[in-house]
C-alpha positions as CSV (number, residue, x, y, z in Angstrom):
1,M,-5.1,-82.0,-0.5
2,S,-2.9,-81.1,2.5
3,S,-0.5,-79.3,0.2
4,L,-3.6,-77.5,-1.0
5,T,-4.7,-76.2,2.2
6,Q,-0.8,-75.3,3.5
7,T,-1.0,-73.1,0.4
8,A,-4.1,-71.4,1.1
9,I,-3.0,-70.5,4.5
10,V,0.4,-69.3,3.2
11,T,-1.3,-67.0,0.6
12,R,-3.8,-65.5,3.2
13,K,-0.7,-64.9,5.3
14,I,0.9,-63.0,2.6
15,I,-2.1,-60.9,1.5
16,R,-2.6,-60.1,5.4
17,Y,0.7,-58.9,6.1
18,G,1.2,-57.5,2.8
19,I,-1.9,-55.3,3.6
20,F,-0.3,-54.6,6.8
21,A,2.9,-53.3,5.3
22,I,0.9,-50.9,2.8
23,I,-0.9,-49.5,5.5
24,F,2.5,-48.9,7.7
25,L,3.9,-47.5,4.7
26,I,1.2,-44.8,4.2
27,V,0.8,-44.1,7.7
28,G,4.6,-43.8,8.2
29,R,4.8,-41.3,5.0
30,I,2.0,-39.2,6.5
31,L,3.8,-39.0,10.1
32,L,6.9,-38.5,8.5
33,T,5.7,-35.3,6.2
34,G,3.8,-33.6,9.1
35,A,7.0,-33.9,11.3
36,V,9.3,-32.4,8.5
37,S,6.8,-30.0,8.1
38,L,6.1,-29.3,11.7
39,Y,10.1,-28.9,11.9
40,K,10.3,-26.6,9.2
41,K,7.8,-24.5,10.7
42,L,9.4,-24.4,14.1
43,F,12.8,-24.2,12.7
44,P,12.4,-22.0,9.4
45,A,15.5,-22.1,7.0
46,P,17.1,-18.5,7.3
47,P,16.3,-16.5,4.0
48,P,19.2,-15.8,1.6
49,P,21.2,-12.3,2.7
50,P,19.8,-9.4,1.1
51,T,20.8,-8.6,-2.1
52,V,21.4,-4.8,-1.9
53,T,21.8,-4.4,-5.4
54,Y,21.2,-0.7,-5.6
55,G,23.7,0.2,-2.9
56,K,22.9,2.9,-0.8
57,L,19.5,4.3,-1.0
58,S,18.3,8.0,-1.6
59,K,16.6,9.8,1.3
60,L,13.1,9.9,1.2
61,A,10.9,13.1,1.0
62,F,8.8,12.7,4.0
63,P,6.4,15.5,4.8
64,E,7.2,18.0,7.4
65,V,4.1,18.5,9.7
66,G,4.5,20.0,13.3
67,I,3.1,18.3,16.2
68,P,2.2,20.4,19.4
69,Q,4.7,20.9,22.3
70,G,5.1,18.5,25.2
71,V,3.2,15.7,23.2
72,S,4.4,12.1,24.7
73,F,4.0,8.6,23.5
74,T,2.7,5.5,24.7
75,L,2.8,2.1,22.9
76,E,-0.8,0.3,23.2
77,T,-1.2,-1.9,20.4
78,T,-4.0,-4.3,20.5
79,E,-1.4,-7.5,21.1
80,G,0.2,-5.3,23.9
81,T,3.7,-5.7,22.0
82,L,5.4,-4.6,19.1
83,P,4.9,-6.8,16.2
84,K,7.3,-9.2,14.8
85,M,8.8,-8.1,11.2
86,P,10.8,-9.8,8.6
87,T,14.7,-9.3,8.4
88,Q,14.4,-8.0,5.0
89,T,12.0,-6.2,2.4
90,K,12.0,-5.6,-1.3
91,V,13.1,-2.5,-3.0
92,F,11.4,-1.8,-6.4
93,F,13.1,0.1,-9.1
94,M,10.9,3.3,-10.3
95,P,12.2,4.1,-14.0
96,K,12.4,7.8,-14.8
97,P,10.3,9.3,-17.5
98,S,12.3,10.9,-20.4
99,S,11.5,13.8,-22.9
100,N,11.4,13.0,-26.3
101,L,10.1,14.3,-29.7
102,L,6.9,12.9,-29.3
103,S,6.5,14.2,-25.6
104,L,4.3,17.1,-26.7
105,S,2.3,15.4,-29.3
106,S,1.6,12.6,-26.5
107,A,0.3,15.2,-24.0
108,Q,-1.6,16.6,-26.6
109,N,-3.3,13.4,-27.7
110,K,-4.2,13.0,-23.8
111,A,-5.3,16.2,-23.7
112,E,-7.8,15.7,-26.2
113,S,-9.0,12.1,-24.9
114,L,-9.8,14.0,-21.5
115,G,-12.0,16.8,-23.3
116,F,-9.6,19.7,-23.8
117,N,-8.4,21.5,-26.8
118,P,-5.2,20.0,-27.7
119,N,-4.1,23.6,-29.0
120,G,-2.3,24.4,-25.7
121,E,-0.2,27.0,-24.0
122,Q,3.1,26.8,-23.1
123,L,3.8,27.6,-19.4
124,S,7.4,26.6,-18.9
125,P,10.0,24.2,-21.0
126,T,7.7,21.1,-19.8
127,T,4.4,22.4,-18.7
128,Y,1.6,23.1,-21.0
129,R,-2.1,24.3,-20.4
130,F,-5.2,22.9,-22.1
131,P,-8.6,25.0,-22.2
132,N,-11.9,22.7,-22.3
133,K,-13.6,22.6,-25.5
134,D,-16.6,24.2,-24.0
135,N,-16.4,24.8,-20.6
136,P,-14.8,27.0,-18.0
137,S,-12.1,24.3,-17.1
138,T,-8.2,24.1,-17.6
139,L,-5.9,21.2,-17.7
140,E,-2.0,21.5,-16.9
141,I,0.2,18.8,-17.5
142,N,4.0,18.1,-17.3
143,I,4.7,16.6,-20.8
144,V,7.7,15.1,-19.6
145,S,6.5,13.4,-16.2
146,G,2.8,13.3,-17.1
147,V,1.5,14.8,-14.0
148,F,-1.5,16.7,-14.4
149,S,-4.2,18.7,-12.7
150,I,-7.8,19.9,-13.8
151,S,-9.6,22.9,-12.3
152,Y,-13.1,24.1,-13.2
153,D,-14.0,28.1,-12.6
154,L,-17.5,27.6,-10.6
155,K,-17.8,31.2,-10.2
156,T,-18.0,31.3,-14.3
157,D,-20.2,28.1,-14.1
158,S,-21.8,27.0,-11.0
159,E,-23.9,24.0,-12.6
160,P,-21.8,21.4,-11.2
161,I,-22.6,22.3,-7.8
162,S,-26.4,22.6,-8.8
163,V,-27.1,18.6,-7.9
164,R,-26.3,16.1,-5.5
165,P,-23.0,14.4,-6.3
166,P,-23.3,10.7,-7.1
167,V,-22.8,7.9,-4.4
168,S,-19.1,7.2,-4.0
169,E,-19.2,4.0,-5.9
170,I,-20.7,5.5,-8.7
171,A,-18.1,8.4,-8.9
172,A,-15.3,5.9,-8.6
173,S,-16.5,4.0,-11.7
174,E,-16.9,7.6,-13.6
175,V,-13.3,8.3,-12.5
176,R,-12.0,5.0,-13.8
177,S,-13.8,5.1,-17.0
178,Y,-12.6,8.8,-17.7
179,L,-8.9,7.8,-16.7
180,S,-9.2,4.7,-19.1
181,S,-10.7,6.8,-22.0
182,A,-7.1,8.4,-22.2
183,N,-5.2,5.3,-21.6
184,L,-4.1,6.7,-18.1
185,L,-5.4,4.3,-15.7
186,P,-2.3,2.3,-14.4
187,A,-2.8,-1.3,-13.5
188,D,-1.5,-0.7,-9.8
189,L,-4.2,1.9,-9.0
190,T,-6.5,-0.5,-7.8
191,G,-5.9,-0.4,-4.1
192,T,-8.1,1.1,-1.7
193,T,-10.6,3.7,-3.1
194,K,-11.5,6.4,-0.3
195,A,-14.4,9.0,-0.8
196,E,-15.3,12.4,1.0
197,Y,-17.9,14.2,0.6
198,L,-17.4,17.9,0.1
199,K,-19.4,21.1,0.4
200,L,-18.5,24.8,-1.2
201,N,-18.3,27.2,2.0
202,N,-16.9,30.5,1.7
203,D,-15.2,29.8,-1.7
204,K,-13.5,26.8,0.2
205,F,-14.4,22.7,0.3
206,V,-14.9,21.6,3.5
207,T,-16.1,18.0,4.4
208,A,-19.8,17.4,4.3
209,I,-21.2,15.2,6.9
210,S,-23.4,13.1,4.3
211,Q,-24.0,12.8,0.6
212,S,-27.4,14.8,1.0
213,E,-25.6,17.7,2.4
214,A,-22.8,17.5,-0.2
215,D,-21.8,19.3,-3.4
216,L,-19.4,17.1,-4.6
217,V,-17.3,14.0,-4.1
218,K,-13.9,13.5,-4.0
219,I,-12.3,10.3,-5.1
220,N,-9.0,9.1,-3.9
221,L,-7.4,6.2,-5.9
222,F,-4.4,4.4,-4.0
223,R,-1.9,1.8,-5.4
224,K,-2.3,-1.8,-4.7
225,N,-0.2,-3.7,-2.1
226,Y,3.4,-4.4,-3.0
227,D,4.9,-7.5,-1.5
228,N,1.9,-7.5,0.6
229,L,2.6,-4.1,2.3
230,P,0.2,-1.2,1.7
231,A,1.5,2.1,0.0
232,V,1.3,5.2,2.0
233,T,1.3,8.7,0.9
234,P,2.6,12.1,2.3
235,D,-0.8,12.9,3.3
236,P,-2.0,9.7,5.2
237,N,-5.8,10.8,4.2
238,A,-5.3,11.6,0.5
239,A,-3.9,9.7,-2.5
240,N,-1.6,11.3,-5.0
241,V,-4.4,10.6,-7.6
242,W,-7.4,12.0,-6.7
243,F,-10.6,13.6,-8.6
244,I,-13.6,15.9,-7.4
245,V,-16.7,14.6,-9.2
246,S,-20.0,16.7,-9.4
247,G,-23.5,14.9,-10.0
248,V,-24.2,16.7,-13.5
249,T,-24.7,14.2,-16.5
250,N,-22.6,16.3,-18.9
251,R,-19.5,14.7,-18.9
252,G,-17.5,17.8,-19.6
253,K,-18.7,19.3,-16.5
254,Q,-18.2,15.9,-14.2
255,I,-14.7,16.8,-13.1
256,V,-14.6,20.0,-11.2
257,A,-10.9,19.4,-9.8
258,A,-8.2,16.6,-10.1
259,E,-4.7,15.9,-9.0
260,F,-2.6,13.1,-11.0
261,H,0.8,12.5,-9.4
262,Y,1.7,9.1,-10.4
263,F,5.1,7.2,-11.3
264,T,5.8,3.8,-12.4
265,V,7.1,1.0,-10.1
266,D,8.8,-1.7,-11.9
267,E,7.4,-4.7,-10.2
268,S,9.8,-7.2,-12.2
269,Q,13.1,-5.3,-11.0
270,F,13.8,-5.1,-7.3
271,S,16.6,-5.9,-4.7
272,T,16.2,-7.0,-1.2
273,Y,17.4,-5.0,1.9
274,P,17.7,-5.5,5.5
275,I,15.3,-3.6,7.8
276,K,15.1,-2.4,11.3
277,T,13.6,-4.3,13.8
278,S,10.5,-3.3,15.2
279,E,12.2,-2.3,18.6
280,T,14.9,-0.5,16.9
281,A,12.3,1.3,15.0
282,W,10.2,2.1,18.0
283,K,13.5,3.3,20.2
284,E,14.3,5.9,17.1
285,F,10.7,6.9,17.1
286,T,10.6,8.0,20.7
287,E,13.7,9.7,19.9
288,G,12.0,11.8,17.7
289,K,13.6,10.7,14.3
290,A,10.2,9.7,12.5
291,S,8.4,12.6,10.6
292,T,4.9,13.3,11.4
293,A,2.8,12.8,8.4
294,N,-0.5,14.0,10.2
295,A,-0.8,15.5,13.7
296,G,-4.4,14.8,14.0
297,V,-6.4,16.9,16.5
298,N,-3.9,16.2,19.4
299,K,-3.1,19.2,21.6
300,E,-0.4,20.4,23.8
301,G,0.8,18.0,26.6
302,D,-1.2,15.0,25.2
303,N,0.2,11.5,25.6
304,I,-0.9,9.8,22.2
305,K,-1.0,6.1,22.2
306,I,0.2,4.5,19.2
307,R,-2.3,1.6,18.4
308,K,-0.6,0.3,15.1
309,V,3.0,-0.4,14.1
310,Y,3.4,-1.8,10.4
311,L,5.3,-1.7,7.1
312,A,4.4,0.1,4.2
313,Y,5.8,1.4,1.0
314,F,6.1,5.3,0.9
315,D,4.5,6.8,-2.4
316,P,5.9,10.4,-2.5
317,G,3.9,11.4,-5.3
318,I,7.1,13.1,-6.8
319,Q,10.0,11.2,-9.1
320,I,12.1,9.0,-7.0
321,D,14.6,6.4,-8.1
322,F,13.1,3.1,-5.6
323,F,9.7,2.3,-3.9
324,E,10.8,2.1,-0.4
325,P,9.8,0.7,2.9
326,V,8.9,2.7,6.1
327,Y,7.5,2.1,9.3
328,V,4.0,3.6,10.0
329,F,3.0,4.6,13.5
330,E,-0.6,5.3,13.9
331,G,-2.1,6.8,17.0
332,D,-5.1,8.5,18.8
333,N,-6.8,11.3,17.0
334,G,-5.5,10.8,13.6
335,Y,-1.7,10.6,14.4
336,V,0.3,9.3,11.8
337,A,4.2,9.1,11.3
338,Y,6.8,7.2,9.0
339,L,10.1,6.0,9.8
340,P,12.8,4.9,7.0
341,A,12.5,1.0,7.5
342,V,15.7,-0.1,5.9
343,T,18.7,0.0,8.0
344,S,21.2,3.0,8.2
345,D,24.0,1.4,6.6
346,Y,22.0,1.1,3.4
347,Y,19.7,4.2,3.9
348,G,20.0,8.0,3.5
349,Q,22.7,8.9,0.5
C-alpha cells in the first residue's frame, strides 16, 4: 500500500512539473519572439546595396513654369520637420513602342472602336486623322505611340452643351467604358480620378463652381501608385489622360475633347537606385534647383510656406526610358515643384 501511495505522489509531481515546464517553454518562446521582433524593429538590417542596373539615368523633362520675383520659401510641415525617406527606391523600365506593318491597321481598328471612320487622312508619317461617322468630331492618333486626341466642333453642333453634364462618378464610368470598348483602358490607370466642371465662356472652357452651372465635366485618369508612391504629371492638376464629357445620351456626342498620352510601365522590370535625403533635397530646393510645376496664385515677394514634402514617380506624358522618382514640394496657394530624387551620381545623363 505504501508503495502505491509513493508512486501516486511521484506521478503527481511529474505531471505538475511537466505542466510547469510546458508553460515555461510557451511563455519563454513568446518572450523570445517578442524580444527578437523588437530588436529587429529598433535595429533593422540594412537593405542590400542599390543594383543601379541601368547605369546613369536620363534627365527628366520637367515643366518650365515661371514664379514671381522675390518669392521666398519656409518649411512648415505638419510635423514641423522634414520627413525621413528610404535610402533607395525602384526605377521601372518603360518599353518603347515600335512601328510595324500592322501599326496603321491597329490604329484604324482603334478609330472604328471609338466611333470614327477607319478611312483616315495621313497628316505625317506617323499621324492620322479620322472623322467621326455621324458628328463633327475628329480623332488624331499617332500610329506608333498610340497617343491620340479627340476634338468636337461645338460651333457646328452645340447639342453636347445643351444639357447639364453627368455627375463625376457617372462621367468617369462612361469614360472607362468608352476606353474599354476599344481595349484602350490600361490596368494601371486606376489611381485617383479627378473631376472638374466646365462652362463655355467666350469660346473657352473655364471652371464652373458646380454641376448646376456647368456645360461639361472633365475627367482626369491618373496612374495607380507604384511601389506605394503616387504618380505626378507636368501639370499637377491634370492627368496625361483626360476626357471632357457632355450630358447628352447620344454616345457619339458624349466626348467633346480628349487627350490620351499614355506610355507603358513594366512593373516586372526595375532596378534600385540611391536617393537623396530629404535634407539634401530641401537644400537643393532652396538653392533654386527644383522645377516649378505650378506657381499657384502667389504674388511677387510672397513667402510661400511648404506644407508637404514627399516622394512620387514623375509621369511626363512623353516617351522616356524609365519611370523615375522625384521629390514633390507642395506649398500655399497651389504651389508645386519637382526635384530629381535619385542622387546626382546616377542622374542627368
